[in-house]
RODO-2510 file (C-alpha; in nm, 4 decimals, decimal comma):
residues 404
     n   res          X          Y          Z
     1     m     4,3720    -5,9121     2,0236
     2     p     4,2139    -6,1719     1,7928
     3     n     4,3954    -6,4934     1,7270
     4     f     4,5736    -6,5674     1,3993
     5     s     4,2453    -6,6691     1,2370
     6     g     4,1128    -6,3171     1,3004
     7     i     3,8515    -6,4418     1,5410
     8     w     3,8283    -6,3004     1,8946
     9     t     3,8133    -6,5498     2,1758
    10     v     3,5666    -6,4918     2,4606
    11     t     3,8559    -6,4092     2,6943
    12     q     4,0003    -6,1562     2,4494
    13     q     3,6602    -5,9931     2,4065
    14     m     3,6149    -5,9593     2,7821
    15     q     3,9689    -5,8159     2,8169
    16     a     3,9019    -5,5572     2,5398
    17     k     3,5746    -5,4477     2,6964
    18     g     3,7374    -5,4155     3,0359
    19     a     4,0133    -5,1995     2,8860
    20     s     3,7532    -4,9903     2,6909
    21     t     3,9183    -5,0904     2,3629
    22     w     3,6243    -5,2876     2,2243
    23     p     3,5079    -5,1241     1,8938
    24     a     3,2067    -4,8959     1,9593
    25     t     3,0231    -4,6309     1,7576
    26     p     2,9726    -4,2799     1,9022
    27     g     2,6759    -4,1799     2,1093
    28     a     2,4024    -3,9542     1,9767
    29     p     2,4870    -3,5851     1,9182
    30     t     2,2736    -3,3202     2,0866
    31     i     2,0527    -3,1607     1,8235
    32     g     2,0497    -2,7821     1,7904
    33     t     1,8441    -2,5624     1,5574
    34     a     1,7377    -2,6074     1,1971
    35     t     1,7140    -2,2849     0,9949
    36     a     1,5581    -2,2620     0,6500
    37     g     1,7797    -2,1107     0,3808
    38     t     1,6698    -1,9227     0,0710
    39     s     1,7552    -2,1902    -0,1866
    40     a     1,5519    -2,4989    -0,0852
    41     c     1,8015    -2,5859     0,1884
    42     a     1,8396    -2,5880     0,5659
    43     s     2,1312    -2,5322     0,8036
    44     v     2,1290    -2,7706     1,1024
    45     t     2,3338    -2,7206     1,4180
    46     f     2,4285    -2,9826     1,6773
    47     s     2,6912    -3,0514     1,9434
    48     a     2,9285    -3,3466     1,9857
    49     p     2,8141    -3,6636     2,1645
    50     a     2,9154    -3,7201     2,5242
    51     c     3,0673    -4,0572     2,4274
    52     a     3,2950    -4,0764     2,1222
    53     g     3,3023    -4,4604     2,1189
    54     y     3,6139    -4,6544     2,0239
    55     p     3,8398    -4,5638     1,8551
    56     a     3,7660    -4,2546     2,0648
    57     s     3,7825    -4,0002     1,7847
    58     v     3,4751    -3,8685     1,6046
    59     t     3,5665    -3,8274     1,2381
    60     g     3,2494    -3,6676     1,1060
    61     y     2,8740    -3,6218     1,1186
    62     r     2,5673    -3,6891     0,9077
    63     v     2,2342    -3,5035     0,9062
    64     i     1,9183    -3,6691     0,7722
    65     s     1,5821    -3,5074     0,6950
    66     t     1,2318    -3,6332     0,7647
    67     p     1,0561    -3,6718     0,5266
    68     g     1,2662    -3,7448     0,2178
    69     c     1,5844    -3,8703     0,3836
    70     f     1,7794    -3,5821     0,2290
    71     t     2,1305    -3,6226     0,3681
    72     n     2,4586    -3,4385     0,3923
    73     t     2,7822    -3,4979     0,5832
    74     g     3,0456    -3,2725     0,7361
    75     a     3,3293    -3,2494     0,9819
    76     s     3,1468    -3,0248     1,2281
    77     s     2,8327    -2,8236     1,2997
    78     p     2,6487    -2,6781     1,1154
    79     i     2,5693    -2,8968     0,8165
    80     v     2,3608    -2,7673     0,5244
    81     v     2,1114    -3,0069     0,3677
    82     t     2,0116    -2,9214     0,0116
    83     g     1,7559    -3,0393    -0,2440
    84     l     1,4517    -2,9930    -0,0203
    85     t     1,1070    -2,9571    -0,1717
    86     i     0,9810    -2,5990    -0,1496
    87     g     0,6753    -2,5652     0,0706
    88     t     0,7385    -2,8930     0,2552
    89     s     0,8040    -2,9010     0,6309
    90     y     1,1074    -3,0931     0,7580
    91     t     1,2766    -3,2005     1,0809
    92     f     1,6343    -3,3272     1,1031
    93     k     1,8434    -3,5731     1,3067
    94     a     2,2213    -3,5920     1,3397
    95     q     2,4648    -3,8860     1,3722
    96     a     2,8344    -3,8978     1,4595
    97     t     3,0824    -4,1466     1,3124
    98     n     3,4236    -4,2886     1,3994
    99     a     3,6320    -4,5766     1,2598
   100     s     3,3695    -4,8188     1,3912
   101     g     3,0834    -4,6572     1,1966
   102     y     2,7862    -4,4276     1,2527
   103     g     2,6295    -4,4137     1,5945
   104     a     2,2829    -4,3410     1,7282
   105     l     2,0580    -4,0714     1,5859
   106     s     1,9927    -3,7560     1,7845
   107     a     1,6493    -3,6302     1,8766
   108     a     1,4573    -3,4501     1,6019
   109     s     1,5157    -3,0807     1,5415
   110     n     1,2522    -2,8120     1,5181
   111     s     1,0418    -2,8085     1,2033
   112     i     1,1232    -2,5745     0,9133
   113     t     0,9501    -2,5163     0,5811
   114     a     1,1749    -2,5162     0,2760
   115     t     1,1721    -2,1923     0,0810
   116     t     1,3744    -2,0060    -0,1793
   117     a     1,4707    -1,6467    -0,2509
   118     t     1,2204    -1,4380    -0,4438
   119     s     1,4021    -1,1040    -0,4432
   120     a     1,7493    -0,9520    -0,4584
   121     v     1,8420    -0,6105    -0,3159
   122     y     2,1459    -0,3977    -0,4053
   123     r     2,2165    -0,0751    -0,2139
   124     t     2,5953    -0,0313    -0,2256
   125     p     2,7260     0,1642    -0,5276
   126     g     2,8842    -0,0598    -0,7882
   127     t     2,8201    -0,3040    -1,0727
   128     y     2,6797    -0,6499    -0,9981
   129     t     2,5716    -0,9663    -1,1774
   130     w     2,2324    -1,1218    -1,1024
   131     v     2,1656    -1,4778    -1,2243
   132     a     1,8056    -1,5700    -1,2979
   133     p     1,7059    -1,8696    -1,0804
   134     t     1,5796    -2,1971    -1,2207
   135     g     1,2202    -2,1710    -1,3347
   136     v     1,2147    -1,7881    -1,3424
   137     t     1,1192    -1,6294    -1,6756
   138     s     0,9859    -1,2890    -1,5683
   139     v     1,0772    -1,0310    -1,3023
   140     a     0,9796    -0,6869    -1,1788
   141     a     1,2466    -0,4366    -1,0808
   142     v     1,2735    -0,0936    -0,9154
   143     a     1,5689     0,1435    -0,9358
   144     v     1,6513     0,4662    -0,7496
   145     g     1,9272     0,6987    -0,8686
   146     g     2,1839     0,8524    -0,6375
   147     g     2,1101     1,1880    -0,4752
   148     g     2,3024     1,4942    -0,5875
   149     g     2,5742     1,6305    -0,3621
   150     t     2,6375     1,9832    -0,2425
   151     v     2,8961     2,1963    -0,0643
   152     n     3,0960     2,0676     0,2294
   153     s     3,2336     2,4054     0,3316
   154     t     3,5838     2,4177     0,4765
   155     l     3,6504     2,7892     0,4491
   156     s     3,5313     3,0832     0,6579
   157     t     3,3923     3,2533     0,3504
   158     y     3,0472     3,2907     0,2027
   159     t     3,0554     2,9870    -0,0217
   160     c     2,7071     2,8567     0,0267
   161     a     2,5123     2,6375    -0,2187
   162     g     2,1676     2,5051    -0,2861
   163     g     2,0770     2,1524    -0,1783
   164     g     2,1367     1,8498    -0,3997
   165     g     1,8447     1,7072    -0,5989
   166     g     1,6905     1,3722    -0,5028
   167     g     1,7399     1,0619    -0,7157
   168     e     1,4685     0,9477    -0,9549
   169     l     1,2680     0,6265    -0,8955
   170     r     1,1540     0,4096    -1,1856
   171     y     1,0114     0,0575    -1,1945
   172     r     0,9374    -0,1903    -1,4692
   173     n     0,7166    -0,5010    -1,4588
   174     n     0,7054    -0,8210    -1,6653
   175     m     1,0703    -0,8074    -1,7693
   176     a     1,1542    -1,1265    -1,9580
   177     v     1,4609    -1,3190    -1,8361
   178     t     1,6142    -1,6577    -1,9143
   179     a     1,6744    -1,8960    -1,6238
   180     g     2,0448    -1,9428    -1,5614
   181     s     2,1459    -1,6313    -1,7562
   182     s     2,3409    -1,3422    -1,6051
   183     y     2,2201    -0,9822    -1,6025
   184     t     2,3844    -0,6534    -1,5053
   185     v     2,2797    -0,4436    -1,2043
   186     i     2,4260    -0,0965    -1,1489
   187     v     2,3759     0,1014    -0,8265
   188     g     2,4487     0,4715    -0,8641
   189     a     2,6616     0,6516    -0,6074
   190     g     2,5432     0,9617    -0,4286
   191     g     2,7023     1,2844    -0,5423
   192     a     3,0111     1,3989    -0,3554
   193     g     3,0008     1,6833    -0,1088
   194     g     3,2713     1,9035    -0,2546
   195     a     3,4894     2,1388    -0,0550
   196     a     3,4201     2,5091    -0,0903
   197     s     3,7615     2,5621    -0,2476
   198     s     3,7058     2,3044    -0,5230
   199     s     3,5442     2,3473    -0,8628
   200     p     3,2889     2,2097    -0,9066
   201     a     3,1952     2,2177    -0,5415
   202     s     3,0056     1,8896    -0,5638
   203     t     2,8951     1,6214    -0,8106
   204     d     2,5720     1,4810    -0,9501
   205     g     2,4221     1,1550    -0,8292
   206     a     2,4771     0,8585    -1,0617
   207     q     2,2244     0,6477    -1,2522
   208     s     2,1018     0,3104    -1,1223
   209     s     1,9789     0,0414    -1,3617
   210     f     1,8877    -0,3204    -1,4260
   211     t     1,9063    -0,4624    -1,7786
   212     a     1,7246    -0,7815    -1,8789
   213     n     1,7067    -0,9591    -2,2182
   214     s     1,5422    -0,6812    -2,4159
   215     t     1,4433    -0,4155    -2,1631
   216     s     1,5953    -0,1987    -1,8932
   217     v     1,4778     0,0035    -1,5982
   218     t     1,6897     0,3130    -1,5363
   219     a     1,6719     0,5870    -1,2720
   220     n     1,8819     0,8996    -1,3071
   221     g     2,0597     1,0684    -1,0210
   222     g     1,9841     1,4115    -0,8820
   223     s     2,1900     1,7133    -0,9856
   224     r     2,4393     1,8812    -0,7558
   225     g     2,3692     2,1969    -0,5650
   226     v     2,5442     2,4880    -0,7347
   227     q     2,8094     2,6804    -0,5427
   228     y     2,8016     3,0609    -0,5421
   229     v     2,4948     3,0641    -0,7699
   230     y     2,2943     2,9194    -0,4796
   231     t     2,0590     2,7191    -0,7026
   232     g     1,9268     2,3872    -0,5717
   233     g     2,0056     2,0816    -0,7842
   234     a     1,7298     1,9444    -1,0072
   235     g     1,5766     1,6128    -0,9065
   236     g     1,6608     1,3104    -1,1176
   237     s     1,4317     1,2584    -1,4205
   238     g     1,4238     1,1120    -1,7711
   239     g     1,4840     0,7454    -1,6833
   240     s     1,2986     0,4455    -1,8273
   241     g     1,0297     0,2238    -1,6796
   242     d     0,6591     0,1576    -1,6446
   243     g     0,6160     0,4130    -1,3667
   244     g     0,7717     0,5986    -1,0768
   245     g     0,8497     0,9583    -0,9881
   246     n     1,1127     1,2268    -1,0280
   247     g     1,3471     1,3254    -0,7512
   248     g     1,2754     1,6384    -0,5500
   249     q     1,4371     1,9708    -0,6327
   250     g     1,7112     2,0809    -0,3964
   251     g     1,6295     2,3908    -0,1947
   252     t     1,7624     2,7287    -0,3058
   253     a     2,0193     2,8972    -0,0821
   254     d     2,0093     3,2539     0,0419
   255     g     2,3550     3,3780    -0,0489
   256     s     2,3285     3,7077     0,1332
   257     a     2,2779     3,5499     0,4759
   258     p     2,4113     3,2917     0,3791
   259     r     2,1662     3,0067     0,4469
   260     p     2,2027     2,6749     0,2557
   261     g     1,9150     2,4907     0,0883
   262     g     1,7945     2,1479     0,1976
   263     g     1,8352     1,8327    -0,0109
   264     g     1,5512     1,7082    -0,2316
   265     g     1,3771     1,3810    -0,1470
   266     a     1,4099     1,0704    -0,3657
   267     g     1,1283     1,0021    -0,6112
   268     g     0,8303     0,7848    -0,5236
   269     y     0,6306     0,5104    -0,6935
   270     a     0,3496     0,7442    -0,7949
   271     g     0,4839     1,0945    -0,7388
   272     a     0,7842     1,3192    -0,6945
   273     g     1,0176     1,3532    -0,4008
   274     g     0,9701     1,6483    -0,1700
   275     r     1,1487     1,9723    -0,2494
   276     g     1,4243     2,0777    -0,0155
   277     g     1,3549     2,3754     0,2073
   278     f     1,4764     2,7182     0,1020
   279     g     1,7607     2,8688     0,2938
   280     d     1,6648     3,2079     0,4346
   281     g     1,7449     3,4398     0,7174
   282     g     1,4512     3,3494     0,9388
   283     s     1,2594     3,0455     1,0577
   284     s     0,9575     3,0730     0,8292
   285     s     0,7777     2,7729     0,6818
   286     y     0,9739     2,8188     0,3611
   287     s     1,2751     2,6766     0,5403
   288     n     1,0980     2,3448     0,5951
   289     g     1,1276     2,0549     0,3545
   290     v     0,8220     1,9557     0,1513
   291     a     0,6608     1,6128     0,1983
   292     g     0,7039     1,3545    -0,0749
   293     t     0,4173     1,2196    -0,2854
   294     g     0,3289     0,8662    -0,3902
   295     g     0,5635     0,7022    -0,1412
   296     a     0,8519     0,9425    -0,2067
   297     g     1,1080     1,0790     0,0365
   298     g     1,0534     1,4160     0,2007
   299     g     1,2752     1,7162     0,1404
   300     g     1,5441     1,8267     0,3797
   301     r     1,5149     2,1454     0,5838
   302     g     1,6876     2,4585     0,4615
   303     g     1,9187     2,6658     0,6778
   304     t     1,7641     2,9386     0,8909
   305     g     1,8802     3,2394     1,0798
   306     s     1,9221     3,0563     1,4096
   307     s     2,0298     2,7199     1,2647
   308     p     2,2388     2,7769     0,9530
   309     a     2,2920     2,4080     0,8704
   310     s     2,0505     2,2259     0,6393
   311     t     1,9720     1,8555     0,6029
   312     r     1,9689     1,5795     0,3453
   313     g     1,6474     1,4861     0,1689
   314     g     1,4764     1,1588     0,2601
   315     g     1,5357     0,8412     0,0612
   316     t     1,2731     0,5990    -0,0695
   317     a     1,2426     0,2352     0,0379
   318     l     1,2596    -0,0405    -0,2239
   319     g     0,9763    -0,2578    -0,0952
   320     g     0,6867    -0,1078    -0,2915
   321     q     0,4667     0,1961    -0,2473
   322     g     0,3833     0,2924     0,1076
   323     t     0,3722     0,6080     0,3157
   324     s     0,5274     0,9263     0,1789
   325     g     0,8124     1,0804     0,3750
   326     a     0,7536     1,4029     0,5642
   327     g     0,9588     1,7121     0,4998
   328     a     1,2175     1,7961     0,7641
   329     t     1,1124     2,0947     0,9750
   330     y     1,2706     2,3655     1,1824
   331     c     1,2223     2,1546     1,4962
   332     v     1,4164     1,8585     1,3577
   333     s     1,7743     1,8044     1,4692
   334     l     2,0339     1,9557     1,2394
   335     f     2,1608     1,6063     1,1667
   336     t     1,8249     1,4517     1,0733
   337     a     1,7279     1,3982     0,7092
   338     g     1,3874     1,4444     0,5539
   339     g     1,1565     1,1499     0,6167
   340     a     1,2125     0,8298     0,4206
   341     g     0,9249     0,7305     0,1981
   342     s     0,7556     0,3894     0,1674
   343     a     0,8758     0,2754     0,5089
   344     n     0,5539     0,0911     0,5923
   345     i     0,6115    -0,2122     0,3695
   346     t     0,6501    -0,5170     0,5934
   347     g     1,0094    -0,6253     0,6287
   348     f     1,1644    -0,3061     0,4965
   349     t     1,2810    -0,0148     0,7063
   350     c     1,4053     0,3276     0,6129
   351     t     1,7291     0,2590     0,7975
   352     c     1,8461    -0,0160     0,5660
   353     e     1,6384     0,0363     0,2533
   354     a     1,5979     0,4091     0,1916
   355     s     1,7840     0,5221    -0,1219
   356     g     1,8544     0,8332    -0,3222
   357     g     1,8118     1,1366    -0,0932
   358     g     1,9751     1,4580    -0,2138
   359     g     2,2586     1,6114    -0,0151
   360     g     2,1830     1,9026     0,2146
   361     a     2,4215     2,1942     0,2077
   362     i     2,6004     2,2501     0,5363
   363     r     2,6709     2,5725     0,7190
   364     c     2,8826     2,8036     0,5065
   365     n     3,0284     3,0562     0,7486
   366     p     3,1960     2,9782     0,9805
   367     p     3,3158     2,6275     0,8766
   368     y     3,0812     2,3580     1,0020
   369     t     3,0702     1,9811     0,9612
   370     q     2,8013     1,7222     1,0157
   371     p     2,7656     1,3498     0,9353
   372     y     2,6229     1,4042     0,5879
   373     s     2,8961     1,6472     0,4788
   374     g     2,6956     1,7465     0,1740
   375     k     2,7039     1,3967     0,0206
   376     g     2,3956     1,2648    -0,1583
   377     g     2,2456     0,9294    -0,0658
   378     a     2,3392     0,6191    -0,2696
   379     g     2,0846     0,4724    -0,5102
   380     g     1,9470     0,1206    -0,5049
   381     v     1,8018    -0,1616    -0,7165
   382     r     1,5636    -0,4405    -0,6175
   383     i     1,4569    -0,7353    -0,8366
   384     v     1,1484    -0,9428    -0,7481
   385     w     1,0171    -1,2686    -0,8956
   386     c     0,7833    -1,5622    -0,8432
   387     v     0,9195    -1,9176    -0,8234
   388     s     0,7578    -2,2501    -0,7330
   389     g     0,4349    -2,0739    -0,6429
   390     l     0,6000    -1,8460    -0,3859
   391     r     0,5082    -1,4750    -0,3730
   392     g     0,2733    -1,4665    -0,6733
   393     t     0,3313    -1,2540    -0,9816
   394     p     0,4996    -0,9309    -0,8668
   395     s     0,3919    -0,5943    -1,0027
   396     f     0,5118    -0,2573    -0,8769
   397     p     0,4020    -0,0303    -0,7202
   398     s     0,2407    -0,2594    -0,4592
   399     t     0,1301    -0,6065    -0,5773
   400     n     0,3325    -0,8990    -0,4374
   401     v     0,6476    -0,6870    -0,4059
   402     g     0,6855    -0,6702    -0,0247
   403     a     0,9069    -0,8894     0,1927
   404     p     1,0671    -1,1342     0,1675
***
């Protein structure tokens, strides 16, 4: 202990050091990984120092960037450092602190380049708010309507239906927005696969849209497959935008067999979705789905004599125009949809991005279930912009609209 003057004697200092109670800052943390965020920031991980110093309790950490000395503090790993300059490369070091102060700096992290988001994707049905980022005054947007539903038969009666129509795709470029303002995004749900005992047996797909200051892009959903009448649902059409394509017609059912029709494919960037295959009593080519055009989804396969179930139409990816989806064929598994369109855009896959395929009718007699259960695919909306020189001016169908 110090004497009454507050000054430590040499003996007291030596006693404190020997008892490990001499004030000491923590050792250096072990640096982990720096990961660039999408808003001019980075998340930096690290682990605690081997020596906590004295008092032996680390109370927090600090992370510092090089260059710029951008700094943030926190109680534990990771720590997010904000305010970075877009396009600049940074490394980071971490420090621990206790009651005695900050200790030694860690080694430098890996290098990251600061970036920011230049697109927003919505694929779950619902209503959302998108806020225009700082510096953004113009965007491009694409919307796909929900696919129409069709019968999910639960009775051992001839209650077959045509396939649901595919959702429409529309895009609009050069949409004026105001930085910091909020705008409404709506993602349309796929039509329900109704039970055979219900009326109506299924529902239409819903509209998807994005509304900016003075303009909107809208994509209508596909119509439901009609029960008993056996007519395939019409593909979505009549929306607003600079371009895009209608959804594919749902396949017509053969009520006498009965064989259900396949779902229509979602519309493309420069053409219509593929028509769903006709349901018939044999395995002719008319039971196969039709390929999409202009990056559209392919149609689902209709039911045949040996395989009465049909399949959903293919959706369309939101990353710009690419390859058109193939129609589902007689050789395809009963549970496989028509091919997803536009799946060749870097960073976008049909698994996570394909939207708007029409529902395929399922087997009518006897009762039969499959994963799709007659439900149409959900729609989707994607907004793309240029900020701080990143991406370049976007323009659908294929200019500067790919990932990220």
